[in-house]
N, C-alpha and C positions, 0 to 999 in steps of 0.2 A: 192374056191367056183365057180361052173360052172355057166354059164349064165341062164340055166333053173331054178335052185335053187334059184339064186339071185332074178329073176323076180317073182318067186312064192311067196317068203317071202315078197317081197316089195308089191306085190298085196294084199296079205292077211293082212298085217299090215295096209294098207291104205283102206281096204274094207269097214270098218264100221261095219262089221258083227262080233259080239263078239266071236263066235266060231272059225272063221277064224283067228281073232286077237290072241285068246288064243293059238291056234295052232301054229301060227307064233312066238309068244313070247316064247313058249316052245322050238322051234327050235332055235331061237336066243340065249336062255338061254344056250343050249348045245353048240352051236357055239362059244360063247364067253369064253368058257372054253379053247379054243384055241386062243392064243393071236393074231395070224395072221389074225383071222377073224374080229377083232375089226374094222379095217379100212373099211372092207366090209360092216359091219353094219352101220357104219358112212355114207358110200355111199348110203345105202339103205334109210336112213332117211334124207339124204341130209342135215346133221348137224342140222336137226330140230328134237328135241327129244320130242316134244309135244305128239307124238303118245304114248310114254312110260309114260309121265307125266299123261296123261288122264287116262291110265289104272290103276294108283294108287288108284282110287276111285272105282274100280270094286269090285262087291259083292264077286267074287271068290278069296279067299286068294292066291290060287296058281297063278292066273293071276298077282295079285299085287305083289307077291314075285318075279315073273319073270320079271316084269317090273322094280322093283327096283334093282334087281340084274343087269339088263342091263344097267341102269343109272349109277350104281357104276363102272361097267367095262368101260363104255364110259368115266367116269370121270378120269379114270386112264390115257387115252390117250389124252382127250381133256377136262380138267377141266373148261375151260373158257366157253364152251358151256352149261355144267351143271350149272355153276354159274349163268349164264345169263338167262337160260331158265327153271331151275328147283329147285333152291336153297331153296326157300321158301317151296315148296311142300315136298321137302326132310326133311327139318327141322320139319315139321308138324308130319312126320312119327316116330319121336323119341319116342313118346308115344303110338304108335300103339299097338293094341291088338296082333298082330302077332310078335312073337319074331324075325322072319326072317326080317321083315321090320324094326324092331328097329336096329337089327345088320347091315343090309345093308345101312341103312339111315346114321348111325353113321360112318361107313367105307366110304361112299360116301363123307360126310363132311370132313373127314380126308384127302381125296385125293384132294378135292378142296382147303382145308387149306394149303396144301403143296405149292400151288402157290399163294394163296391169303388168309393169315390168317384173315385179317380184315373183309372179306366178311362173315366168318363163325362165327365171334365174338359173335353175337346175339344168337347162339345156346349153349353158354357156360353153362348157368343154367340147361338146360335140359340134356346136356351131363354129367354134375357132378352128376345129380340125376341118370342117367343111370349107373353110377358106382356101384350102388346097385342092378342092375338088376339080376334077378334069372338065366337069361340065360347068362352063363359065356362068350359066344362069343360076345354078344351084349356089356357086360361090358368091355371087352378087346378092342373092336372096339371103344368104347367111349374114352378109355384111349389113343388109337392110334390118334383119332381126336384131343384130348386135347393136345397131345404132339406136334402136328404141330401148333395149335393156340398158344402154349406157346412160339413159336419162337419170336413172336413180341407183344403178349398180355398177358403175364403172370399175369399182375395185375387183369384181369378179372376172371381168375381162382382163384387167392387168395381171391378176394372179395366174391366168392361163396363158401368159405371154401374147395375148391377143393384140396388143398395140403394135408390136413389131410385125405381126402378120398383116395387120391393116395397113400399115405404112408401106410394105411391100406391094400392096395393090394399087397404090397411087401411080405407079407406072404401068399398070395393066393395059392391055390393048382395048379390053372390053370397057366401053365407056360407063355402064352401070356399076362395074366393080370400082372404078375411080370415084364415081359419084357417092356411093353409099360408105365406102371407106373413109372419105374425107369427112362425111357427115358424122360417122361413129366417132372419129378422132375429135371432132369438134365438141361433141357432148362429153367425151372423157376430159377434154381440156378445161371444161367448166370447173371440175374439182381437182384435177390433177394435171395442171399445165406442164409441170416438169416431165411427165412421162411423154408428153406429145411434142415436146421441143425438137427432138430429132427429125420430126416430119416437116418443119417449117420450110426448108429449101424446096422439098418436093411439092408442097402446097403452093408455094410461090410460082412454081413452074406451071402448076395446074391452073393458075389465074389466066393463063392464055390458052387453055384447053380448048379443042374444037367443039366440044359439048358444052353448051351453055349452062346446063344444071351442075355440071362438074366445076365450072368457074364459079358459079354461085355458092356452091357448097365449100369450096376451097376458101373462099372470101369469108364466109360464115364462120369456119373454123378458126381463121385467123383472127376474126373479131373475138371469139370466145378466148383464145390464147391471149390476146391483147388486154383482156380485162385484168389479167394477172401480171403480165410481162410486157408492158407496152413498148419498153425499150427495144425488144426483139423485132419489133415491126418497122423500126426506122430504116433498116436496110431495104425494105420492100415497099416503101412508100410510093415510089413512082409506079410499081406494078399494080398496086391498089388504085391510085389515081387513074391510071389508063382505063380502068373499068368503069369509071363514072359515066362514060358515054357509050357503054355497051348497048348493043341493039336490044338485049333482053333486060327485063326490069330486075330480075333476081340478082345478077352480078352488080347492077348499079346500087341496088339496096344494100347489099352486104359489104360491098367495098366502102360505101359511105359509113357503115356502121363500124368497120374496122378502123378507119380513118379517124372516127370519133374516139375510139380507145386510145389511139396515138395522141390525139389532140388533148386528151384529159391531162396527160403528163408532159407533152412536148408540143404545145400549140404553135410555137415558133416554126415548127417543121411544115405547117399548113397554111400559113398566112398568105402565101402566093398562090395557093390552089382554091381559095375561097370562091372564086368565079366558077370554077368547074363544078364545085359542090352545090353552088347556088342554083345551077341549072335545074337540079333535082327538086327544088321547092315547087315546081310545076309539073312534076312527073305524074304519069297516069296511074302510078301504082301507090296506094296509100302509105304503105310502110316505107317506100323510098322517099316520100316527101317528109315524113316524120323524122326519118334517119338523117336526112340532110339538115334539118332545122337543129336536130340534136347535136350533130357535129359542129355546125357553125356556133351554137350556143357554147360548146366547149371551147372553140377558139376565142369566142368573145369574152371569155372569163378573163383572160389576160390581154387580149388585144381587140377591144371593142371597136377601135377604128377600122379594123379589117372587115368587120361585117356591118358597120353603120350604114353603108350606102345601100344596103338591102332592107332597110327598115320598112319600106312600103310592102315588100313581098311578105315579110313577116306579119305585119299588121293585117294583110289580106288573108293570111293562114290562120289568123285567130278565129275565123268563121269556117274553117275547113270542115268537111263532112267527117273526117277521120280524127277521133279523139286524140290520138297520140300526136297528130300533126298540130292540133291546136295547143296541146300541152307544150311541146318543144318550141313552137313559134313564140309563145308567151314567155318562155324562158329566155330565148334569144332576145326579145325585146327587153327583158330585164337586164341583160348584160350590156345592151346599148344605153339603157337608162342611167346606169351608174356613172357614165362619162358624158353622155349626150342626152340628158333628159328631154331637152327641147325638141329632139328629133323624133320622139316617139310618145310625147304627151298627149297627142291626138288619139292614142289608142285607149284612152281611159274608158270610153263607152264599151268597146269590145271586151276589154278586160273585166269590166263590171259584169257584162253578161256571162263571162266565163265563171264567175263565182257561183253560179247555179248550174254549172255543167253537170252532166251525169257522170263524167270521168273525174275521179278524185284527184289524179295527178294535174289535170287541167285547172281545177279549182285551186289547188295548192300553189301552182305556178302563177296563176293569175293574182292571187293574194300577195305572193312574194314580190311580184313586179310592181304592183300598186304600192306596196311599202316603200320600194325604192323611189318611185315617182313622187310619193307624197313627201319625201324629204325636201324636194325642191318646189314642188307644185301641190301644197296642201289644199289650196282652193279648188283646183280641178278634181282632185281625188276625193274631196269631201262629198261628192255626189254618190260615192260608193260606200258611204258609212252604214246604211241600213243593211245591205247584203252582207258587209263584213261583220256586223253584229250578229247576224243569222249564223255565219260560219264559225262563230266561237263554239258552237255545239255540233259542228260537222262530225261525221263518222270518221273521218281521216285525220289523224293526229297532225300531219303537216299542214293541212288546210286550216285546223284550229290555230296552230302556232303562228302562221303567217297573217291570218286575219288579225290576231291580237297585235302583231308587230305593225301592221299598217294602221290600225287604229291608234296605236301610240304615236305614230307620226302626224296623224291628223289632229290627235289630241293636244299636241304641243301648241297648236294654234287655236283649236276649237275644242277645248276640254269638255264643254257643256254638251257637244254632240255625242260623246261617248259615255256619258253618265248612265244611260240605260243599259249598258253592258256590264255594270260593275259586278253584279251578282254572278254572271256567267264568266267573268274573268276570275273571280275568287274560286270558282269550281275549277277553272283551268289551272289554278295553282296546285291542285291535287291530281293533275293528269300525269300518272306515272308510266304512261305509254311512251312519252317523249320528254326527255329532260328540258329541251329548249322551250316547250310549251310553258312549263312552270316558270321559267326565268322571264319569258316574254310577257306572261300574264302579269308578273309582279312589276315588271318595267313599265307597262302600260298603266297600271294602278298607281304607280309612283308618279307618273306624269299627271294623272288626274289630281293627285294629292298636292301637286305644286300650287294649284289654285283652289282646290276644294278639298282640304284635308279632312273637313268634317264628313265628307262623303265615304271616305276610306277608312275613318276612325273606328267604325264598328267591327272591322275585320282585322284589328290590331293583333289578336291572338293568332290568326292564321299567319301573319307576317313573322311573329316571334318564332312560331313552329318551324317556318321555313329557314330560319337562321341555321338550322342543323340539317338542311337538305343536303344529300349526297352530291348534288350538282353545284359547283362553286358559283356559277352565274346566278342560279336561283338564290343562293345565300346573299350574293352581292345586291340584287335588286330588291330583296326583302328588307335589307338593312336600309336601302336607299328610300323605300316607301315608309319605314319607320321614322326616318329623318324628316320626311315632309310632315308627318303626324306630330312629330316632336316639337316642331316649330311653334305650334299652336297649343299642343296638349302634352307637355313633357312629362306630366305625372303618369299619363297612361302608358308610357313607353318604359318606366322603370323596371318592370318585370323582365325586360329583354336585356338589361345591363350585363348579367353574368354571361349570356351568350355572345353578346357584342364584344365582351372582353376576349372570349375565345377566338372570335373572328379576327382580332387584331394580329393574329399569327396565322391567318388562313394563307393557303398556297397561292391563292389568286390575289394579285396585287391590288386591283380595284375593290375587291371584297374588304381587304384591309383598310384601305382609304375610306371607304363607305362607312365601316363601323366606327372608325376614329371620328368621322364627321358627325354621326349621330351622337356619340358621346360628348362632343364638343357642344352641340346644340343643347343637350341635357344639362351640361355643366354650367352653361350660361344662366340657366334658371335655377338649377338646384346643384350646386357644386358638391354638396355632402353626398349626394347619390352616387357621384362618380369618383369619390375619394379613393376608394379601393382599386380603382384602375390606373392609378398614377404610375405604378411600376411598369405595367404594360405599355402605357403611352410613352413613357421614357424610352423604351427600347425601339419604338416606332420612329423615334428621332433619327436613327441611323439606318432606316429602311432604304433599300435601293430604289424604291418608287417614290418620286418627289411629292405627289399629292398626299400620300400616306404620311410622310414627314410633316407637311404643312398642316393637315388636319390635327395630327398629334400635337404639334406646337400650339395650334389654336385652342385645343382642349386644355393643354397644361396652362396656358395663359389664362383661360378662365378660372382654372383651379388655383392659380398662384396667389390670388388675393386672400383666399380663406386659408390656404395651407402653404405658405411660402417655404417652410422649412422642409417640406417633403418634396419640393420640386427641385431635385439635383440631377443634372444631366450627367451621363457618364463621360469622362474625358481621360486624357493621358495622366493627369495629375490626381485621379481619384480611383486609382486601380483597385484599392482595397474594397471601396464601397461597390465598385463595379463587380468585383469577384463575389461579394455577398449577395449582390442582386441576381447574378447568374444562378447562384445556388438556390436561393429562394424561388427563382423562376422555375428551375429544374425540379425542386420539390413540389410545386403546384401542378407541374405537368405529370407527375407521377400518378395524380388522381385524375388526369384529364379524361374527357369523355371519347377522345379519338385518337388513333395512333398518329394522325397528322400533327397534332399538337406535341406529341412526344418526339416526333422526329425533328420538328422545329427546335425543340429544347436541345436535343443532341447537336444540331447545327450550331446552336448558340455557344455551346460549351466548346465545340471544336474551334470555332472562331476565337474564343477567349484564350484557349491555350497556345493557339498559333500567334495571337497578337501580344501575349504577356509572358513574362518569366514566372513560372509557377514553382513556389517553394514546396518543401516536403509536406507540411501540414495541409496545404492547398490540395496537393495531389492526393493524399490519404482521404481527405473529406469527399472529394468529388468522386474518387474511385469507389467509395462506399455508396455514394448517391447512384452511381452507375449500376452497381450490382443490385441495389434494392429495386431500382426501376425496372431492370430486366426481370427480376423475379415476379414483380407485381404485374407487369404487362404480359409476361408469359402465362401466368395464371389466368389473367383476364382472357387472353386468347384461347386458352383451353376450354374456359367456361362458355365462350361464344362460338367455339368450333371453328376458329380460323386463326392463322398465325401469319403475321405481317413480317416477311423476311427482310424487307427494307429497313424496318425499324430495328430488328435485331442487328443488321449490318452496320447501321449508323451508331448504335450503342457500342458495338465491338470496336468500330473505328475510333470512337472518341476515347475509349479505354486505351487503345494502342498509342493514341497521341500522347495521353498523359504518361503512360509507361515510358515512352521514348524521351520525353522531356525529363522526367524523374531520373532515367538511367544517365542521361548526359550531364545532369547536375551533380549526380554522384561522382 
């Protein structure tokens, strides 16, 4: 726009003369059809659109139309200005007599909602009513606006019965109605899939729509729905598969994505469609390539043999220009590596490069795949040690976790290589962003401790603290690391004995066995230190998990020389002693530090009353214990602000069992 035109339009807009303003608005209307002019118009009004807003009340319909159109186009480039200066006036025009104002106002609100859905939320009732508008473009503009509001405020649309109105548009003659209605339903389905379920048959029909964007939108909506209810997509698998070779990239991309949701739960449904999906690995659209790789990785989770023949394509995609394609190709390589590591071991250099990728998901996926390969090929993956050590302090928690895991696999053969990472691994034990990061770090430190217990010994207190971690695998690997230290330095581990005793009743079977192992190692050097654990170890002899039984037996064997009279295993001929043991155990759990221990105690009592005939005194005594325990734990729960209903149910159940036996004996 030359300077003369600029100044003339600016002068006429600001003149106050209706004729001049109308002329200027018509010129602006024409100019705005050229996107490059929008910034010039913003300069003309100096980001103050009150000139256009004031014209919305003009008696001339043409002036109003041009003003609203100008506001709509300005909203495309600067929605914040429209939100702050004109939002209320725009909403008021949703019921205007002029069909053009209804259309442009709805379209304007959609543009504002793209940036700030909350600001446009008050317009939902009027927008839903506008879905019935006789002017089809106003109707589609309303669906467009609702599709953006639905990103964050689907419940408002649901409350106004907007879902059913949108579903009705899926059969509309006007293609833009179908397009935006299916898009809006897809965004509602992200949070409220059950509300959108009635639309699935119509969306399936839309997969063969003449309009390619409608096909794309329908497939995208089915993908959103499949996130929550993949079983509902099974009936439409063939319809989605048919879109994989669509002439347009959108339908190809979203059909692949929807099939990925199906593959997550039902991979067997797609093992014969892998070839059709694999074609998209070379698609010209970035998101189609990544979606195909993602879907194939889902299939490969259970059926790696179905995707193994495409290993070269996945390896090539590790250097794709699109980050998500690199990420999902790496993931697919990892699925193949679980069963056919020899088929993808040549990808180690590319995977190593991905460890420094800008995309966190790519770094995480690469580290995960390297961890899988290191299980079989530690020599080849050893070259990635340095970048893996660097990734222990990655900004992404997943990348940190899998770097630790991969280093652990390398460390089994080359523990010296990962010694420089000890301090970083110890810091990772305090990573409360992701539970598995803590457990993985402790596991890798335990691997180092197998050959270098002196290197992890300075961090004994951190391992002892982690015995009370909320995550069971963190507890398990902390005790495993302590076991490595205990072999050489049993005295250092003694402060952990009370917590190890508690871990003998852990919900996680491997945590129980790991604790028993550490106690066995300590008992070999210092049986006196473990003497008070005999009762707990005896109960572990009847554990369902065989390694837990074996380590408990090993520990008791070490203790039997010093304390032969105390090593009495429960059996059918020693019911009285067993009963006394149960009561003592239950008393100890009354002062336990976790409800988990108390639940275990209640289970043990329940097992006892089922397996043994309980006489009256026994019933009275344990009934008393149950009541005391409930009172104490309820008091503790109130003090800590939380009440574990499972514990209460277990205690009540145990009491009812005793009552039943007592009644029958009477």
